[in-house]
C-alpha positions in Angstrom: 19.6 -108.6 190.6 15.3 -108.4 195.3 12.2 -106.2 199.8 11.2 -103.6 202.2 14.4 -102.7 203.4 17.0 -103.3 200.7 17.9 -105.8 198.2 21.5 -106.0 198.0 21.6 -108.9 196.0 20.9 -106.3 193.0 24.2 -103.7 193.7 26.5 -106.0 191.7 24.1 -105.9 189.1 24.9 -102.4 188.5 28.4 -102.8 188.5 28.9 -105.4 185.6 32.2 -105.2 184.2 32.1 -104.7 180.2 31.6 -108.1 178.0 35.1 -107.4 176.4 37.9 -104.9 176.7 36.9 -101.2 175.7 38.5 -98.8 173.4 41.2 -96.7 174.8 39.7 -93.6 176.9 39.6 -90.4 175.2 41.6 -87.3 176.7 40.4 -85.3 179.8 39.5 -82.2 177.2 36.2 -83.5 176.5 34.0 -81.5 179.0 31.0 -83.2 178.2 32.5 -86.4 179.9 30.8 -85.3 183.0 27.3 -84.7 181.7 27.6 -88.3 180.4 28.9 -89.2 183.9 25.6 -87.9 185.2 23.3 -89.7 182.9 24.5 -93.1 183.1 25.0 -92.9 187.3 21.2 -92.2 187.0 20.4 -94.9 185.0 22.0 -97.4 187.2 20.5 -95.4 189.7 17.1 -96.3 188.4 18.0 -100.0 187.8 18.8 -100.4 191.7 16.0 -98.4 193.2 13.4 -100.3 190.8 14.5 -103.4 191.9 14.4 -102.7 195.7 11.3 -100.1 195.6 8.8 -103.2 194.3 9.1 -105.6 196.9 7.7 -102.7 199.8 4.6 -102.3 197.4 3.9 -106.2 196.8 1.0 -106.5 199.7 -0.5 -103.5 198.4 -0.2 -104.8 194.7 -1.5 -108.2 195.8 -4.9 -106.4 197.3 -5.2 -103.8 194.4 -5.0 -106.3 191.8 -6.5 -109.1 193.6 -2.9 -111.2 192.6 -2.6 -114.9 193.6 0.5 -115.4 195.6 2.3 -117.2 192.5 1.8 -114.3 190.3 3.1 -112.3 193.2 6.3 -114.4 193.0 6.4 -113.9 189.3 6.2 -110.0 189.4 9.8 -110.0 191.4 11.0 -113.3 190.1 10.1 -112.4 186.2 12.4 -109.5 186.4 15.4 -111.3 188.2 14.8 -114.0 185.6 15.0 -111.6 182.4 18.0 -109.4 183.3 19.8 -112.9 184.1 19.2 -114.0 180.8 19.9 -110.8 179.0 22.4 -109.8 180.9 25.8 -111.2 179.0 24.2 -111.1 175.6 23.5 -107.5 176.3 27.2 -106.6 177.1 27.8 -108.5 173.8 25.3 -106.2 171.5 27.0 -103.1 173.3 30.2 -104.3 172.1 29.0 -105.0 168.5 26.4 -102.3 167.7 27.9 -99.5 170.2 27.1 -98.6 173.9 25.8 -95.8 173.7 23.2 -96.9 171.1 22.3 -100.0 173.4 22.4 -97.5 176.4 19.5 -95.4 174.7 17.6 -98.4 173.4 17.9 -100.1 176.9 17.0 -97.0 178.7 13.8 -96.2 176.6 12.9 -99.4 176.6 12.8 -99.5 180.6 10.8 -96.4 180.3 8.3 -97.9 178.4 7.7 -101.3 180.5 7.7 -98.6 183.7 4.6 -97.0 182.0 2.9 -100.5 181.4 3.6 -101.6 184.9 2.3 -98.0 186.8 -1.2 -98.9 184.1 -1.1 -102.5 184.7 -5.2 -103.9 184.9 -4.8 -107.4 185.9 -1.4 -109.5 187.6 -0.8 -110.8 184.2 -0.3 -107.5 182.3 2.1 -106.6 185.4 4.0 -109.9 185.3 4.3 -109.3 181.5 6.0 -105.8 181.5 7.9 -106.8 184.6 9.5 -109.0 182.1 10.1 -106.8 179.6 11.7 -104.4 182.4 14.1 -106.7 183.6 15.4 -107.6 179.4 15.1 -103.8 178.8 17.6 -103.5 182.0 19.9 -106.2 181.0 20.4 -104.1 177.8 20.9 -100.9 179.7 23.3 -101.9 182.7 26.1 -103.7 181.1 26.7 -100.5 179.2 27.3 -98.2 182.2 30.9 -99.4 183.1 31.9 -99.6 179.5 30.6 -96.4 178.7 32.6 -94.7 182.0 35.5 -96.8 181.0 36.0 -95.5 177.3 34.9 -91.9 178.6 37.2 -91.3 181.2 41.1 -91.2 181.2 42.5 -93.7 183.6 43.9 -90.9 186.3 40.1 -90.1 186.7 38.5 -93.4 186.9 39.5 -93.9 190.4 37.6 -91.0 191.6 34.6 -91.6 189.5 34.4 -95.2 190.6 34.1 -94.2 194.1 31.2 -91.8 193.1 29.4 -94.5 191.6 30.0 -97.0 194.3 28.1 -94.0 196.6 25.1 -93.8 193.8 25.0 -97.5 194.3 24.9 -97.5 198.4 22.1 -94.6 198.1 20.0 -96.6 195.9 20.2 -99.5 198.2 19.2 -97.5 201.4 16.8 -95.0 199.2 14.9 -97.3 197.4 13.0 -99.1 200.2 11.9 -95.5 201.9 10.9 -94.0 198.7 8.7 -96.9 197.7 7.2 -97.0 201.2 6.6 -93.0 201.1 4.8 -93.4 197.5 2.6 -96.4 198.6 1.9 -95.0 201.7 1.0 -91.3 200.5 -1.7 -92.7 197.6 -0.5 -89.8 195.3 -3.7 -89.0 193.5 -5.6 -92.4 194.3 -2.6 -94.5 192.5 -1.7 -96.3 195.2 1.2 -98.3 194.3 1.6 -97.1 190.8 3.9 -94.0 191.1 6.7 -96.5 192.2 6.5 -97.6 188.6 5.4 -94.0 186.9 8.3 -92.2 188.8 10.4 -93.8 186.3 9.2 -92.1 183.4 10.6 -88.1 183.8 13.5 -90.1 184.8 13.9 -92.1 182.0 12.6 -89.4 179.3 15.7 -87.1 180.5 18.0 -89.8 180.7 17.4 -90.4 176.8 17.6 -86.9 175.7 20.7 -86.0 177.6 21.9 -89.2 176.6 21.6 -88.7 173.0 23.6 -85.0 173.4 26.6 -85.7 175.6 27.1 -90.0 175.9 30.1 -90.6 173.2 29.7 -93.6 170.8 32.0 -96.5 171.5 32.4 -100.2 170.4 34.8 -102.9 171.3 37.9 -103.7 168.9 36.8 -107.2 168.7 33.8 -108.0 170.2 32.6 -111.9 170.5 29.8 -113.2 168.2 26.1 -113.7 169.9 24.9 -116.8 171.4 21.4 -116.9 170.6 20.7 -120.5 170.8 22.5 -120.5 174.4 20.4 -117.5 175.7 17.1 -119.8 174.5 18.6 -122.6 176.2 19.5 -121.4 179.4 16.1 -119.4 179.9 14.1 -122.1 178.7 15.9 -124.3 181.4 15.2 -121.7 184.3 11.7 -121.4 183.4 11.2 -125.3 183.4 12.2 -125.0 186.8 10.8 -121.9 188.3 7.4 -121.7 186.9 6.6 -125.0 188.4 7.7 -124.0 191.5 5.5 -120.9 191.8 2.6 -122.5 190.0 2.7 -126.1 191.6 1.2 -125.1 195.1 -1.7 -123.5 193.8 -2.4 -126.4 190.9 -2.0 -128.7 193.5 1.5 -129.9 192.3 0.5 -131.6 189.2 2.6 -134.0 187.1 3.4 -132.1 184.7 5.2 -129.9 187.1 7.1 -132.2 188.2 8.4 -134.0 184.9 9.0 -130.3 183.9 11.4 -129.6 186.6 13.3 -133.0 185.7 13.6 -132.0 182.3 15.2 -128.5 183.0 18.0 -131.0 184.3 18.2 -132.4 180.7 17.9 -128.7 178.9 20.8 -127.7 180.9 22.8 -130.4 179.9 22.2 -129.6 176.3 23.2 -126.0 177.2 26.8 -127.3 178.4 27.0 -129.6 175.3 26.2 -126.9 172.8 28.4 -124.5 174.6 31.2 -127.0 173.9 30.4 -127.0 170.5 30.1 -123.4 169.8 33.8 -122.9 171.8 35.4 -125.3 169.2 33.2 -123.4 166.1 33.6 -119.9 166.7 35.1 -119.1 170.3 32.1 -117.3 171.3 30.0 -119.2 173.6 27.9 -117.8 176.0 29.7 -119.3 179.1 33.1 -119.4 178.9 33.3 -123.2 180.0 37.1 -123.4 180.5 36.6 -120.6 183.4 34.9 -123.7 185.7 38.5 -125.6 185.8 39.5 -122.5 187.9 38.9 -124.2 191.1 38.1 -120.7 193.1 35.6 -119.2 190.3 33.9 -122.6 190.3 33.3 -122.7 194.0 32.9 -118.8 194.0 29.7 -119.2 191.2 28.3 -121.8 193.5 28.4 -119.2 196.4 27.1 -116.3 194.3 24.3 -118.8 193.0 23.3 -119.7 196.5 23.6 -116.8 198.3 21.1 -115.4 195.6 18.5 -118.0 196.8 18.8 -117.1 200.2 18.0 -113.7 199.5 15.3 -114.5 197.3 14.0 -116.2 199.7 14.4 -114.2 202.6 13.2 -110.4 201.2 10.1 -111.7 199.8 9.0 -113.7 202.8 10.0 -110.8 205.2 8.0 -108.6 203.4 4.9 -110.4 203.1 5.4 -111.2 206.9 5.8 -107.5 208.1 2.9 -106.2 206.0 0.4 -109.1 205.9 1.0 -111.3 208.8 1.9 -108.3 211.3 -0.5 -105.9 209.7 2.3 -103.5 209.0 1.9 -100.0 206.9 4.5 -100.0 203.8 6.2 -96.9 205.8 6.5 -99.0 209.1 8.3 -101.8 207.0 10.6 -99.6 205.4 11.7 -98.1 208.0 12.3 -101.4 210.0 14.4 -102.1 207.2 16.6 -99.3 207.8 19.0 -100.4 210.1 19.5 -103.7 207.9 20.8 -101.5 205.0 22.8 -99.0 207.1 24.5 -102.1 208.4 25.2 -103.8 204.8 26.7 -100.3 203.9 29.0 -99.8 206.5 30.4 -103.4 207.0 30.7 -103.5 202.9 33.3 -100.4 203.0 34.9 -101.9 206.0 35.6 -105.1 204.3 36.9 -104.1 201.3 39.3 -101.0 202.7 40.6 -102.8 205.8 39.5 -106.2 206.6 40.1 -108.2 203.0 43.5 -107.0 202.8 44.5 -108.7 206.2 42.4 -111.3 206.7 41.2 -112.6 203.0 38.8 -115.2 202.6 38.3 -115.1 206.3 36.4 -112.0 206.1 33.9 -113.6 203.9 33.5 -116.5 206.2 32.6 -114.8 209.3 30.2 -112.6 207.1 28.0 -116.2 206.2 28.5 -117.0 210.3 27.2 -113.6 211.1 24.5 -113.6 208.8 23.3 -116.9 210.2 23.4 -115.9 213.7 21.4 -113.2 212.6 18.8 -115.1 211.3 18.9 -117.5 214.4 18.2 -114.7 216.5 15.3 -113.6 214.6 13.8 -116.8 214.7 14.3 -117.0 218.4 12.2 -113.6 218.7 9.7 -114.5 216.3 9.4 -117.9 218.4 9.2 -115.8 221.5 6.9 -112.6 220.5 4.8 -114.0 217.9 2.8 -111.4 216.2 3.7 -108.8 219.2 6.9 -108.4 217.8 8.0 -104.9 217.4 10.2 -102.9 215.5 12.8 -102.6 218.1 13.0 -106.1 218.9 13.7 -106.7 215.1 16.5 -104.2 214.9 19.3 -106.5 216.7 18.8 -109.6 214.2 18.6 -107.2 211.4 21.5 -105.2 212.3 23.7 -108.9 212.8 22.5 -110.0 209.3 23.2 -106.6 207.7 26.8 -106.6 209.3 27.2 -110.3 207.8 26.0 -109.6 203.8 28.3 -106.3 203.7 31.3 -108.6 205.0 30.5 -110.7 201.9 28.5 -109.0 198.9 31.4 -106.5 198.5 34.6 -108.4 198.7 32.9 -111.7 196.8 33.2 -110.8 193.2 37.2 -109.8 193.7 37.5 -113.3 195.4 35.6 -114.9 192.7 37.9 -113.7 189.7 40.9 -113.3 191.7 42.6 -116.3 189.8 40.7 -115.8 186.5 42.8 -115.1 183.8 43.2 -111.1 182.8 41.8 -112.3 179.0 38.5 -113.8 180.4 37.9 -110.9 183.1 34.9 -109.6 181.1 33.1 -112.9 180.2 33.3 -114.0 184.5 32.3 -110.9 185.6 29.1 -111.1 183.6 28.7 -114.8 184.5 28.6 -113.9 188.0 25.8 -111.2 188.1 24.0 -113.4 185.7 24.2 -116.6 188.2 23.4 -114.3 191.2 20.3 -113.2 189.1 19.5 -116.6 188.6 20.0 -117.6 192.4 17.7 -114.8 193.2 15.0 -116.2 190.4 15.0 -119.6 191.7 14.9 -118.4 195.5 11.8 -116.3 194.8 10.4 -119.6 193.1 11.2 -121.9 196.3 9.2 -119.3 198.5 5.7 -121.0 197.3 7.7 -124.2 199.1 9.2 -122.8 202.3 6.4 -120.2 203.1 3.4 -120.6 201.3 3.1 -124.1 202.3 3.1 -123.4 205.7 0.5 -120.6 205.7 -1.5 -123.1 203.3 -1.8 -125.8 205.7 -2.5 -123.3 208.9 -5.9 -122.5 206.9 -6.0 -119.0 208.7 -9.0 -116.9 208.3 -9.3 -114.5 211.2 -6.7 -111.8 211.8 -4.9 -113.5 214.6 -5.1 -116.8 212.9 -3.3 -115.2 209.9 -0.7 -113.6 212.1 0.5 -116.8 213.4 0.3 -118.9 210.1 2.7 -116.2 208.4 4.7 -116.1 211.6 5.2 -119.9 211.3 6.0 -119.6 207.5 8.6 -116.8 208.3 10.1 -119.0 210.8 10.2 -122.0 208.4 11.8 -119.9 205.8 14.4 -118.5 207.9 15.4 -122.1 208.7 16.1 -122.5 205.1 17.9 -119.5 204.8 19.8 -120.6 207.8 20.8 -124.0 206.3 21.7 -121.9 203.1 24.0 -120.0 204.5 25.8 -122.7 206.5 26.4 -124.2 202.7 27.7 -121.1 201.9 30.1 -120.9 204.4 31.7 -124.5 203.8 31.7 -123.2 199.9 34.3 -120.4 200.7 36.8 -122.9 202.0 37.7 -123.2 198.0 37.8 -119.6 197.5 41.8 -118.1 197.9 43.0 -117.5 201.1 44.5 -114.1 200.0 44.0 -112.1 196.5 45.3 -113.8 193.4 47.2 -112.3 190.7 44.1 -112.0 189.0 41.6 -109.2 188.2 40.7 -106.8 191.2 
């Protein structure tokens, strides 16, 4: 589940597997299925664009609402956190009460939350609206593939999922450019607000058409809800991330350190409760037995740390270009386009050609390639300082994008490779949840790895601000590079080749 150029971390968010095995697909006689497909794909596209479109407008939001940098972090981290907390539960609610019903509820709430974001009068209202938007996306997104699965017969699904992949790729590329254009044009004097308000006509159309064309379905044997588990894991994440984002502004008070330490105890309580829940009714939020599969446990660690690195990089990169270097939103958005294209190109190549032949080595090559791109960027930022140009940024961005493409597309398959088929739904949901948690954690760490450096410089003049933001950007890149090296080492625990499990 976040960038002027793209947030490919969001790409898997729209490809959630259903939480449990769907009912058999109806026959091809239902011609309305293609209209239903258009509706759910549009919703998935809207969610992905909404993630990638926001970061490009962050500096404009910061100026217009006089928002603190802590609030800016929560505008992005709050969405990721609410999304992560509700993903698995959203899938189960669809299985129990009906995927069409939950999809319509989710898209209605998402549209309403988008309106509240667009009309926010202060940072607090915007943060609260983004939390609501993330929660509603968690109800909407898990239903997308489940609806596709029960709507189309087996022989049509390959074509449908190919179309779905194209929509996801289009969203990753078009979101940042659309956000840059809407912010730059300043439509009706609304500045950044159209990036949210554009969801209103799309969402309203989705509700009307979804009610008419989507067929209702439920899982034959849906798992029960684990509300206590959701509360515990969400509380633990809040206890960890909130002090990280607010601590710098408040002078790192004692309660913040105690809160972060206490989050470990709440996580431990969550694990203990999940064991009890498993023995009681067999429907925990997290299937802990999955972690006995070494490749899955390592893959979850990779997803978490990968999310952390992306959460740090994309927010810092946005602030560096627009506030530090003084670039316009459109300038920043166009600068990120080569990165998006490189990700899309390498992703397709890795799945179709490279992974079947080289297996795990493709993922590890991706981690090393991303690290190389980070090091090139570090060298250029230090050499050219505030005078760095778009063309000088292109080489490191392309290298980083190629590396990311080699990771994001095949990673889920590698993580699920040795997972028993009966746990595929739980494992898929957990992968996406953990990645969003990592993103939220990375966004929280921006206070430490970036704003801490900027504050130390005490910059007041434009030249000093440019220098301070360049120094902060370089410091953040060192952190991202270190995390990527850790990811490379963790990948040794992934299967060398595809296993016999889920693909």
